[in-house]
RODO-2510 file (C-alpha; in nm, 4 decimals, decimal comma):
residues 557
     n   res          X          Y          Z
     1     m     3,1583     4,3984    15,5463
     2     s     3,1416     4,7480    15,6815
     3     k     3,4239     4,9863    15,7250
     4     k     3,3454     4,9909    16,0944
     5     t     3,4286     4,6258    16,1449
     6     s     3,7396     4,5675    15,9337
     7     t     4,0466     4,7474    15,8179
     8     a     4,1473     4,7937    15,4546
     9     n     4,5175     4,8803    15,4347
    10     v     4,7002     4,5894    15,2698
    11     y     5,0294     4,6528    15,4515
    12     f     4,8554     4,6730    15,7880
    13     i     4,6470     4,3597    15,7293
    14     c     4,9444     4,1524    15,6139
    15     s     5,1690     4,2877    15,8892
    16     f     4,9157     4,1994    16,1561
    17     a     4,8572     3,8524    16,0128
    18     a     5,2346     3,8038    16,0193
    19     i     5,2148     3,7838    16,3992
    20     g     5,1395     3,4196    16,3207
    21     g     5,4890     3,4029    16,1765
    22     g     5,6144     3,5665    16,4924
    23     l     5,4900     3,2623    16,6840
    24     f     5,7106     3,0499    16,4582
    25     g     6,0007     3,2718    16,5613
    26     f     5,9140     3,2288    16,9291
    27     d     5,9286     2,8541    16,8665
    28     i     6,2678     2,8690    16,6949
    29     s     6,4367     3,0494    16,9839
    30     s     6,2197     2,9034    17,2609
    31     m     6,5068     2,6809    17,3728
    32     s     6,8215     2,8686    17,2710
    33     g     6,8224     3,1158    17,5593
    34     v     6,7345     2,8699    17,8350
    35     l     6,9901     2,6096    17,7267
    36     g     7,2621     2,8191    17,8891
    37     t     7,0902     2,8521    18,2281
    38     k     7,1620     2,6407    18,5347
    39     a     6,7917     2,6446    18,6264
    40     y     6,6953     2,4619    18,3055
    41     t     6,9802     2,2082    18,3102
    42     r     6,9237     2,1348    18,6816
    43     y     6,5440     2,1057    18,6673
    44     f     6,5369     1,8849    18,3569
    45     n     6,8427     1,6766    18,4553
    46     n     7,0939     1,8296    18,2109
    47     p     6,9511     1,7027    17,8787
    48     v     7,2162     1,6800    17,6050
    49     s     7,2556     1,4998    17,2742
    50     y     6,9445     1,2877    17,1976
    51     a     6,7571     1,4034    17,5098
    52     q     6,7820     1,7711    17,4191
    53     g     6,7151     1,6874    17,0563
    54     g     6,3916     1,5164    17,1561
    55     i     6,2745     1,8171    17,3600
    56     t     6,3543     2,0631    17,0827
    57     a     6,2059     1,8408    16,8113
    58     s     5,8731     1,7995    16,9924
    59     m     5,7406     2,1338    16,8688
    60     p     5,8204     2,0862    16,4977
    61     a     5,6813     1,7329    16,5396
    62     g     5,3481     1,8858    16,6420
    63     s     5,3659     2,1228    16,3469
    64     l     5,4310     1,8339    16,1108
    65     v     5,1370     1,6395    16,2535
    66     v     4,8954     1,9237    16,1863
    67     c     5,0165     1,9531    15,8271
    68     i     4,9739     1,5851    15,7396
    69     a     4,7540     1,4393    16,0164
    70     k     4,5651     1,1352    15,8859
    71     g     4,6584     1,2414    15,5373
    72     s     4,3918     1,5135    15,5567
    73     l     4,6200     1,8173    15,5526
    74     c     4,4518     1,9485    15,8646
    75     s     4,5579     2,3107    15,8270
    76     s     4,4358     2,3306    15,4676
    77     f     4,1043     2,1707    15,5664
    78     l     4,0492     2,4426    15,8257
    79     a     4,1534     2,7134    15,5808
    80     d     3,9350     2,5867    15,2954
    81     r     3,6318     2,5031    15,5060
    82     f     3,6231     2,7834    15,7633
    83     s     3,8431     3,0489    15,5952
    84     r     4,2050     3,1510    15,6272
    85     k     4,1173     3,3971    15,9041
    86     i     3,9353     3,1507    16,1289
    87     a     4,2088     2,8891    16,0793
    88     l     4,4583     3,1418    16,2154
    89     q     4,2361     3,2113    16,5155
    90     i     4,2185     2,8380    16,5922
    91     s     4,5987     2,8273    16,5789
    92     c     4,6172     3,1086    16,8357
    93     v     4,4034     2,9117    17,0827
    94     l     4,6344     2,6106    17,0428
    95     w     4,9429     2,8267    17,1032
    96     i     4,7983     2,9715    17,4239
    97     i     4,7148     2,6236    17,5568
    98     g     5,0613     2,4938    17,4665
    99     s     5,2327     2,7919    17,6298
   100     i     5,0398     2,7403    17,9532
   101     i     5,1463     2,3743    17,9680
   102     q     5,5113     2,4611    17,8962
   103     c     5,5125     2,7322    18,1592
   104     a     5,3730     2,4887    18,4171
   105     s     5,5972     2,1945    18,3141
   106     q     5,6912     1,9610    18,5981
   107     n     5,8991     1,7202    18,3905
   108     v     6,0322     1,6561    18,0419
   109     g     5,7142     1,4750    17,9351
   110     m     5,4931     1,7699    18,0252
   111     l     5,7329     2,0105    17,8538
   112     c     5,7263     1,8040    17,5347
   113     a     5,3442     1,7827    17,5482
   114     g     5,3183     2,1614    17,5686
   115     r     5,5629     2,2032    17,2831
   116     v     5,3698     1,9558    17,0663
   117     i     5,0431     2,1463    17,1221
   118     a     5,2147     2,4786    17,0478
   119     g     5,3612     2,3091    16,7420
   120     l     5,0083     2,2383    16,6172
   121     c     4,9556     2,6150    16,6162
   122     v     5,2758     2,6873    16,4292
   123     g     5,1924     2,4186    16,1744
   124     i     4,8621     2,5906    16,0949
   125     a     4,9932     2,9468    16,1103
   126     s     5,3051     2,8855    15,9030
   127     s     5,0907     2,7269    15,6290
   128     i     4,8041     2,9751    15,6254
   129     v     4,9624     3,3156    15,6952
   130     p     5,1468     3,3327    15,3581
   131     v     4,8342     3,2074    15,1766
   132     y     4,6208     3,4765    15,3394
   133     q     4,8805     3,7444    15,2636
   134     a     4,9243     3,6342    14,9008
   135     e     4,5477     3,6333    14,8422
   136     i     4,5046     3,9779    14,9964
   137     a     4,7938     4,1569    14,8251
   138     p     4,8150     4,3035    14,4728
   139     k     5,0815     4,1449    14,2535
   140     e     5,3067     4,4543    14,2646
   141     i     5,3778     4,4137    14,6373
   142     r     5,2951     4,0464    14,6944
   143     g     5,6573     3,9492    14,7558
   144     r     5,6992     4,2376    14,9967
   145     v     5,3961     4,1642    15,2119
   146     v     5,4424     3,7859    15,2170
   147     s     5,8018     3,8527    15,3210
   148     l     5,6575     4,0183    15,6307
   149     q     5,5972     3,6618    15,7514
   150     q     5,9724     3,6036    15,7578
   151     w     6,0399     3,9413    15,9203
   152     a     5,7883     3,8551    16,1912
   153     i     5,9681     3,5237    16,2385
   154     t     6,2969     3,7072    16,2919
   155     w     6,1313     3,9472    16,5375
   156     g     5,9812     3,6520    16,7218
   157     i     6,3242     3,4909    16,7435
   158     l     6,4821     3,8141    16,8679
   159     i     6,2109     3,9066    17,1187
   160     q     6,1903     3,5586    17,2677
   161     y     6,5676     3,5346    17,2890
   162     f     6,5985     3,8640    17,4778
   163     i     6,3103     3,7690    17,7061
   164     q     6,5070     3,4552    17,7836
   165     y     6,8297     3,6508    17,8147
   166     g     6,6660     3,8843    18,0674
   167     a     6,4993     3,6002    18,2561
   168     a     6,8338     3,4185    18,2700
   169     q     6,9629     3,6922    18,4998
   170     v     6,7211     3,6072    18,7823
   171     g     6,8747     3,4804    19,1015
   172     g     7,2510     3,4758    19,0681
   173     g     7,2442     3,4684    18,6879
   174     p     7,2752     3,1811    18,4389
   175     d     7,5783     3,0321    18,6184
   176     d     7,4110     3,0204    18,9608
   177     p     7,3671     2,6499    19,0514
   178     d     7,0613     2,7443    19,2620
   179     q     6,9019     2,9690    19,0001
   180     p     6,5206     2,9801    19,0388
   181     e     6,2866     2,8166    18,7875
   182     a     6,1600     3,1576    18,6763
   183     a     6,4611     3,1647    18,4398
   184     f     6,2736     2,9359    18,2008
   185     r     5,9096     2,9673    18,3147
   186     i     5,8862     3,3429    18,2455
   187     p     5,9808     3,3177    17,8740
   188     w     5,7502     3,0219    17,8144
   189     g     5,4601     3,2063    17,9782
   190     v     5,5110     3,5455    17,8137
   191     q     5,5075     3,3923    17,4651
   192     m     5,1274     3,3512    17,4785
   193     v     5,0754     3,7315    17,4636
   194     p     5,1215     3,7793    17,0849
   195     a     4,8848     3,4874    17,0172
   196     f     4,6153     3,6535    17,2262
   197     i     4,6642     3,9821    17,0385
   198     l     4,6343     3,8041    16,7018
   199     l     4,3295     3,6046    16,8142
   200     v     4,1348     3,9178    16,9110
   201     g     4,2603     4,1418    16,6314
   202     l     4,1598     3,9040    16,3503
   203     f     3,7921     3,9633    16,4315
   204     f     3,8359     4,3075    16,2724
   205     f     4,0132     4,1907    15,9560
   206     p     3,8628     4,0855    15,6203
   207     y     3,8274     3,7366    15,4801
   208     s     4,0414     3,6505    15,1788
   209     p     3,8537     3,7696    14,8669
   210     r     3,9618     3,4575    14,6802
   211     w     3,8255     3,2348    14,9583
   212     l     3,4966     3,4273    14,9471
   213     a     3,4819     3,3876    14,5692
   214     a     3,5546     3,0152    14,5910
   215     h     3,2485     2,9875    14,8192
   216     d     3,0328     3,1934    14,5791
   217     r     3,0163     3,4862    14,8197
   218     w     3,0844     3,7214    14,5306
   219     e     2,9337     4,0406    14,6691
   220     e     3,1467     4,0123    14,9833
   221     a     3,4517     3,9324    14,7700
   222     i     3,3926     4,2432    14,5580
   223     r     3,3525     4,4621    14,8655
   224     v     3,6828     4,3329    15,0044
   225     l     3,8598     4,3836    14,6697
   226     a     3,7126     4,7332    14,6448
   227     r     3,8334     4,8287    14,9899
   228     l     4,1766     4,6753    14,9370
   229     h     4,2525     4,7864    14,5810
   230     g     3,9905     5,0404    14,4724
   231     d     3,9502     5,2924    14,7560
   232     g     3,6097     5,1420    14,8280
   233     d     3,4832     5,1734    14,4679
   234     p     3,3511     4,8363    14,3379
   235     n     3,3597     4,9758    13,9816
   236     h     3,7264     5,0731    13,9953
   237     p     3,8991     4,9307    13,6822
   238     k     4,1555     4,7410    13,8865
   239     v     3,8843     4,5878    14,1055
   240     l     3,6812     4,4819    13,8019
   241     a     3,9890     4,3380    13,6312
   242     e     4,0899     4,1400    13,9378
   243     y     3,7339     4,0158    13,9816
   244     q     3,7365     3,9002    13,6190
   245     e     4,0703     3,7210    13,6684
   246     i     3,9451     3,5386    13,9777
   247     e     3,6147     3,4470    13,8118
   248     e     3,7854     3,3088    13,5010
   249     a     4,0298     3,1009    13,7063
   250     l     3,7579     2,9576    13,9294
   251     r     3,5390     2,8706    13,6322
   252     f     3,8281     2,6894    13,4644
   253     e     3,9010     2,4921    13,7812
   254     r     3,5361     2,3934    13,8222
   255     e     3,5047     2,2895    13,4601
   256     e     3,7910     2,0453    13,5170
   257     a     3,5637     1,8734    13,7718
   258     t     3,8616     1,7304    13,9598
   259     s     3,8831     1,7157    14,3375
   260     s     4,1511     1,9336    14,4870
   261     f     4,3305     1,6271    14,6255
   262     r     4,3317     1,4571    14,2858
   263     a     4,4420     1,7808    14,1202
   264     l     4,7533     1,7838    14,3396
   265     v     4,8936     1,4787    14,1617
   266     k     4,8177     1,5919    13,8075
   267     p     5,1539     1,6375    13,6307
   268     r     5,1112     2,0132    13,5703
   269     i     5,0404     2,0728    13,9400
   270     f     5,2518     1,7965    14,0906
   271     k     5,5737     1,9448    13,9545
   272     r     5,4855     2,2676    14,1358
   273     v     5,4039     2,0760    14,4545
   274     l     5,7488     1,9165    14,4389
   275     l     5,9074     2,2568    14,3769
   276     g     5,7246     2,4181    14,6698
   277     m     5,8172     2,1306    14,8993
   278     s     6,1778     2,1465    14,7786
   279     v     6,2066     2,5183    14,8508
   280     q     6,0846     2,4618    15,2060
   281     m     6,3080     2,1563    15,2442
   282     w     6,6195     2,3465    15,1332
   283     s     6,5273     2,6350    15,3651
   284     q     6,5777     2,3884    15,6510
   285     l     6,8683     2,1879    15,5109
   286     c     7,0634     2,5095    15,4488
   287     g     7,1383     2,5042    15,8233
   288     m     6,9742     2,8285    15,9340
   289     n     6,7557     2,6912    16,2103
   290     i     7,0555     2,5078    16,3474
   291     m     7,2175     2,8449    16,3961
   292     m     6,9028     2,9577    16,5774
   293     y     6,8318     2,6501    16,7924
   294     y     7,1875     2,5683    16,8969
   295     i     7,3863     2,8887    16,8516
   296     v     7,4822     2,8805    17,2212
   297     y     7,6627     2,5481    17,1682
   298     i     7,8430     2,6893    16,8630
   299     m     7,9550     2,9995    17,0497
   300     k     8,0714     2,7910    17,3449
   301     g     8,2885     2,5916    17,1074
   302     a     8,4356     2,9112    16,9627
   303     q     8,5458     3,0111    17,3147
   304     i     8,4897     3,3821    17,2566
   305     a     8,3132     3,6219    17,4951
   306     s     7,9784     3,5324    17,6543
   307     p     7,7933     3,2718    17,4469
   308     l     7,4552     3,4288    17,5262
   309     a     7,5728     3,7812    17,4402
   310     t     7,7544     3,6719    17,1237
   311     a     7,4523     3,4745    17,0083
   312     s     7,2228     3,7730    17,0635
   313     i     7,4096     3,9713    16,7967
   314     q     7,3139     3,7024    16,5466
   315     y     6,9447     3,7515    16,6214
   316     v     6,9756     4,1273    16,5685
   317     i     7,1467     4,0655    16,2329
   318     n     6,8640     3,8318    16,1357
   319     v     6,6023     4,1018    16,1969
   320     a     6,7973     4,3886    16,0410
   321     m     6,8993     4,2058    15,7242
   322     t     6,5490     4,0773    15,6503
   323     l     6,4294     4,4339    15,5914
   324     p     6,6252     4,4869    15,2644
   325     a     6,4695     4,1681    15,1274
   326     i     6,1207     4,2968    15,2100
   327     l     6,1930     4,6238    15,0308
   328     y     6,3577     4,4796    14,7195
   329     l     6,2236     4,1250    14,6656
   330     d     5,9599     4,2501    14,4198
   331     k     6,2325     4,4318    14,2249
   332     i     6,5118     4,1747    14,2334
   333     g     6,2875     3,8730    14,1989
   334     r     6,2565     3,5340    14,3658
   335     r     6,4924     3,3370    14,1431
   336     p     6,8104     3,5447    14,2020
   337     a     6,7448     3,5413    14,5768
   338     l     6,7247     3,1617    14,5856
   339     i     7,0272     3,0991    14,3635
   340     v     7,2666     3,3600    14,5041
   341     g     7,1615     3,2868    14,8619
   342     a     7,2314     2,9134    14,8317
   343     f     7,5742     2,9762    14,6806
   344     l     7,6863     3,2229    14,9474
   345     m     7,5594     3,0113    15,2369
   346     m     7,7502     2,7154    15,0935
   347     v     8,0723     2,9207    15,0865
   348     f     8,0374     3,0507    15,4433
   349     l     7,9649     2,7042    15,5863
   350     f     8,2596     2,5467    15,4042
   351     i     8,4888     2,8164    15,5476
   352     e     8,3477     2,7752    15,8991
   353     g     8,3853     2,3981    15,8839
   354     a     8,7405     2,4239    15,7522
   355     l     8,8405     2,6616    16,0318
   356     q     8,6967     2,4221    16,2888
   357     a     8,8740     2,1256    16,1284
   358     v     9,2168     2,2894    16,1040
   359     h     9,2275     2,4843    16,4294
   360     g     8,9867     2,2957    16,6552
   361     q     9,0513     2,0130    16,8982
   362     p     8,8493     1,7566    17,0946
   363     n     8,7227     1,8701    17,4331
   364     t     8,9162     1,6307    17,6594
   365     d     8,9340     1,6011    18,0369
   366     e     9,2206     1,8510    18,0324
   367     t     9,0120     2,1244    17,8649
   368     r     8,6649     2,0361    17,9958
   369     t     8,5085     2,2741    18,2475
   370     d     8,1606     2,3224    18,3893
   371     d     8,0960     2,5852    18,1205
   372     n     8,1898     2,3702    17,8199
   373     k     8,1097     2,0155    17,9335
   374     d     7,8137     1,9914    17,6920
   375     i     8,0352     2,0257    17,3800
   376     t     8,3008     1,7935    17,2362
   377     w     8,4944     2,0252    17,0026
   378     l     8,6391     2,3669    17,0703
   379     i     8,8847     2,6319    16,9550
   380     k     9,1429     2,6726    17,2270
   381     d     9,3267     3,0034    17,2823
   382     n     9,3049     3,1202    16,9206
   383     k     9,1049     3,4404    16,9177
   384     p     9,1551     3,5255    16,5451
   385     v     9,0137     3,1878    16,4403
   386     s     8,7320     3,2102    16,6949
   387     s     8,6472     3,5561    16,5630
   388     a     8,6492     3,4268    16,2060
   389     i     8,4109     3,1432    16,2983
   390     v     8,1708     3,3870    16,4621
   391     a     8,2015     3,6169    16,1589
   392     m     8,1134     3,3308    15,9209
   393     s     7,8090     3,2546    16,1345
   394     y     7,7017     3,6174    16,1157
   395     l     7,7554     3,6340    15,7373
   396     f     7,5617     3,3109    15,6939
   397     v     7,2669     3,4510    15,8905
   398     a     7,2795     3,7812    15,6992
   399     t     7,2717     3,5919    15,3693
   400     f     6,9774     3,3749    15,4717
   401     a     6,7869     3,6782    15,6017
   402     t     6,8199     3,8657    15,2729
   403     t     6,7511     3,5695    15,0413
   404     w     6,6036     3,2361    15,1436
   405     g     6,4304     3,3594    15,4584
   406     p     6,1568     3,5678    15,2929
   407     t     6,1636     3,3941    14,9536
   408     s     6,1031     3,0459    15,0949
   409     w     5,7641     3,1660    15,2234
   410     t     5,6739     3,3891    14,9289
   411     y     5,7472     3,1441    14,6478
   412     p     5,5348     2,8445    14,7569
   413     a     5,2451     3,0747    14,8510
   414     e     5,2130     3,2164    14,4989
   415     i     5,2820     2,9337    14,2520
   416     f     4,9636     2,7258    14,2977
   417     p     4,6107     2,7617    14,1527
   418     s     4,3335     2,8721    14,3871
   419     k     4,1695     2,5296    14,4042
   420     v     4,4735     2,3594    14,5542
   421     r     4,6583     2,6545    14,7056
   422     a     4,5880     2,5871    15,0738
   423     k     4,6551     2,2142    15,0412
   424     a     4,9679     2,2569    14,8283
   425     v     5,1115     2,5204    15,0631
   426     s     5,0331     2,2890    15,3553
   427     l     5,2330     2,0157    15,1823
   428     s     5,5179     2,2594    15,1242
   429     t     5,5095     2,3645    15,4872
   430     a     5,4900     1,9993    15,5933
   431     a     5,8257     1,9543    15,4200
   432     n     5,9565     2,2480    15,6235
   433     w     5,8368     2,0957    15,9493
   434     f     5,9495     1,7448    15,8650
   435     w     6,3067     1,8582    15,8123
   436     n     6,2812     2,1050    16,0997
   437     m     6,1873     1,8160    16,3287
   438     i     6,4595     1,5860    16,1922
   439     l     6,7297     1,8501    16,2282
   440     a     6,6154     1,9682    16,5716
   441     f     6,6521     1,6101    16,6909
   442     a     6,9646     1,5190    16,4954
   443     v     7,1884     1,8241    16,5323
   444     p     7,2771     1,7874    16,9044
   445     p     7,4178     1,4374    16,8433
   446     l     7,5818     1,5621    16,5224
   447     l     7,7521     1,8412    16,7159
   448     w     7,8422     1,5884    16,9825
   449     n     7,9761     1,3161    16,7526
   450     i     8,1066     1,4617    16,4245
   451     n     8,1705     1,8236    16,5234
   452     w     8,3081     2,0299    16,2324
   453     k     8,1952     1,7768    15,9694
   454     m     7,8387     1,8892    16,0313
   455     y     7,9171     2,2229    15,8643
   456     m     8,0399     2,0409    15,5546
   457     i     7,7165     1,8421    15,5340
   458     f     7,5008     2,1550    15,5382
   459     a     7,7327     2,3313    15,2943
   460     a     7,6794     2,0402    15,0540
   461     f     7,3029     2,0760    15,0963
   462     n     7,3324     2,4403    14,9931
   463     g     7,5300     2,3365    14,6878
   464     a     7,2497     2,0981    14,5896
   465     a     6,9925     2,3737    14,6420
   466     f     7,1961     2,6064    14,4191
   467     v     7,1869     2,3550    14,1324
   468     h     6,8206     2,2671    14,1872
   469     m     6,6945     2,6255    14,1915
   470     s     6,9100     2,7193    13,8923
   471     l     6,7507     2,4463    13,6823
   472     l     6,3889     2,4334    13,7995
   473     a     6,2738     2,7576    13,9666
   474     p     6,1232     3,0109    13,7203
   475     e     6,0741     3,3768    13,8085
   476     t     5,7253     3,4729    13,9339
   477     k     5,7503     3,8405    14,0230
   478     g     5,5055     4,0782    13,8561
   479     f     5,2378     3,8208    13,7727
   480     t     4,9037     3,7612    13,9419
   481     l     4,8235     3,4385    14,1234
   482     e     4,5886     3,3514    13,8370
   483     e     4,8728     3,3865    13,5811
   484     m     5,1034     3,1287    13,7400
   485     d     4,9606     2,8562    13,5149
   486     e     5,0991     3,0398    13,2115
   487     i     5,4452     3,0670    13,3638
   488     f     5,4727     2,7032    13,4725
   489     d     5,2943     2,5539    13,1719
   490     s     5,4783     2,7569    12,9071
   491     g     5,7388     2,4856    12,8481
   492     r     6,0231     2,7382    12,8810
   493     p     6,3303     2,6398    13,0866
   494     a     6,3383     2,8032    13,4285
   495     w     6,6482     3,0079    13,3406
   496     k     6,4735     3,1742    13,0442
   497     p     6,2564     3,4614    13,1699
   498     y     5,8896     3,4561    13,0777
   499     k     5,8529     3,7967    12,9141
   500     k     5,4886     3,8925    12,8945
   501     v     5,2797     4,1866    13,0072
   502     s     5,0590     4,0834    13,2967
   503     r     4,7086     4,0024    13,1721
   504     l     4,5657     4,1938    13,4690
   505     d     4,7446     4,5128    13,3629
   506     q     4,6155     4,4824    13,0070
   507     l     4,2614     4,4121    13,1228
   508     t     4,2712     4,7103    13,3586
   509     r     4,3775     4,9384    13,0727
   510     d     4,1024     4,7982    12,8479
   511     i     3,8401     4,8630    13,1140
   512     e     3,9682     5,2177    13,1685
   513     a     3,9511     5,2813    12,7929
   514     g     3,6000     5,1338    12,7694
   515     h     3,7104     4,8496    12,5387
   516     v     3,5892     4,5858    12,7837
   517     k     3,2673     4,6153    12,9821
   518     i     3,2299     4,4383    13,3159
   519     t     2,9995     4,4865    13,6101
   520     a     3,0853     4,2901    13,9213
   521     p     2,8176     4,1552    14,1589
   522     g     2,7091     4,4267    14,3993
   523     g     2,8675     4,6931    14,1784
   524     g     2,5454     4,8604    14,0727
   525     d     2,4947     4,9606    13,7119
   526     g     2,8651     4,9922    13,6461
   527     a     3,0829     5,2921    13,5767
   528     a     3,1710     5,4720    13,2572
   529     g     2,8924     5,2992    13,0698
   530     h     3,0026     4,9439    13,1569
   531     a     2,7404     4,6861    13,0608
   532     g     2,6905     4,4124    13,3195
   533     h     2,7396     4,0407    13,3061
   534     c     2,7619     3,7796    13,5771
   535     g     2,4898     3,9851    13,7393
   536     e     2,3596     3,6854    13,9328
   537     g     2,6826     3,6803    14,1317
   538     k     2,7219     3,3038    14,0982
   539     g     3,0703     3,3024    13,9499
   540     a     3,1487     3,0167    13,7127
   541     g     2,8959     2,9403    13,4422
   542     s     2,6959     3,2626    13,4750
   543     m     2,8493     3,4439    13,1758
   544     a     2,6867     3,4300    12,8355
   545     a     2,9084     3,2709    12,5727
   546     a     2,9222     3,5769    12,3493
   547     e     3,0098     3,8049    12,6397
   548     e     3,2726     3,5557    12,7573
   549     n     3,4417     3,5677    12,4185
   550     e     3,4313     3,9463    12,4210
   551     i     3,5984     3,9644    12,7602
   552     q     3,8668     3,7106    12,6787
   553     a     3,9523     3,8724    12,3461
   554     g     3,9316     4,2305    12,4710
   555     v     3,7149     4,3296    12,1730
   556     k     3,7100     4,7010    12,1014
   557     s     3,3717     4,8689    12,1308
***
């Protein structure tokens, strides 16, 4: 892999790959801006309650299908067979096709079909982007670069919303009964642009070194590791140490001689699969995507300012407050973010629900107007309470953006062994899309039928997540992907930190001091007098037993 055909900066690679997450963001806000336009409600016969829920849910339904289609974990099959990079390119093609169909929609059926196809893309991308990022990044910044997925999601939400907000002004504006169809066709057409950029750009990016190693393409894997972590030097101590870590882990997995599907249900892995799926489940049941999908309805009920303008502030908060999490997640850790975030979101939702319950009223014939006919509960002529409700929504979004948003993608991407990583992350993401689909369909009727009680339900979910993460989610910051087995198999309770120097750091120091001698495939004769092993470049089984013991024990020369 020459320097002329791929880039080598980890931040740039992971940021560019995160455009796949941006497509997820485009999905999340793909309906919120058009819901408030007369063009959309007129053309699609004013869908509300279950009808609107079905339209919105069609995209996460497609994403769920691609994660669990025929039980084959379609996205992980593509990622394991053809590489993480090619799987992402396939997802881009699906997104472009889905966007074209949505843009040309003539009826609700065609719109749902386009959203399902686009959902297939998001199902693949949301599973594979964090895996690709985690496998590219060094452990010191893994949380930061995988968090870029969430930041891209927030940017996708914001950009798509403002595209919709701008398009909503065509004709006589969103309240014009004769508003042209461009109000919703422009946003659905423009959203194919980032997918095209990602599709073309990925041709110039490297394959995951761990995927290359798993396919015994060791020389390519070493070249990628050298360019990513060793300034192009295949004999750099950190490159050699990481190669050794990957080789040891792969050999162990192969010696187990268990299929990756069967390995998923082994007790030591299955408990991690359940944890990864739970993190993604709670990230949906916390209520965040409800705030994104249906914020216009919530703001209409609050009866304060323009619903579209008020909602737009929430999207800006989402983008801005994700940045601190990117900068500090590797310092603060995953566990505090999950626990504190769940607690605060619970508090804000309980307050918002209580305000609605005490000061709200049913939307009767006396209060119903053309602007609020699609809601059943509102705050009437009480600006302080309306302002407090909007403030709680903003605080909720800020909390999610700094805690669960980035962590819910980082944590599942790093806790699994290489052999099952793509499949296990696909299962975790399938949990995300399952609950995303259920909530996208269920929330309009919930808002319509139980009003403020919906906030109490999601607050209770956050309370359950707080307890669950406190008891079962150990800290993972500072450890390599290959060291996760030690953390999860140590037998220590999740609330007791696993205090141990990273094996990779120790091995790097031993190589630098000449205490351990390794030559990676394609690395020449080695540096600083390193004697070679695994010279055949075949990975597992190619190391002599005596040399293997020397490496594992770190014997002094």
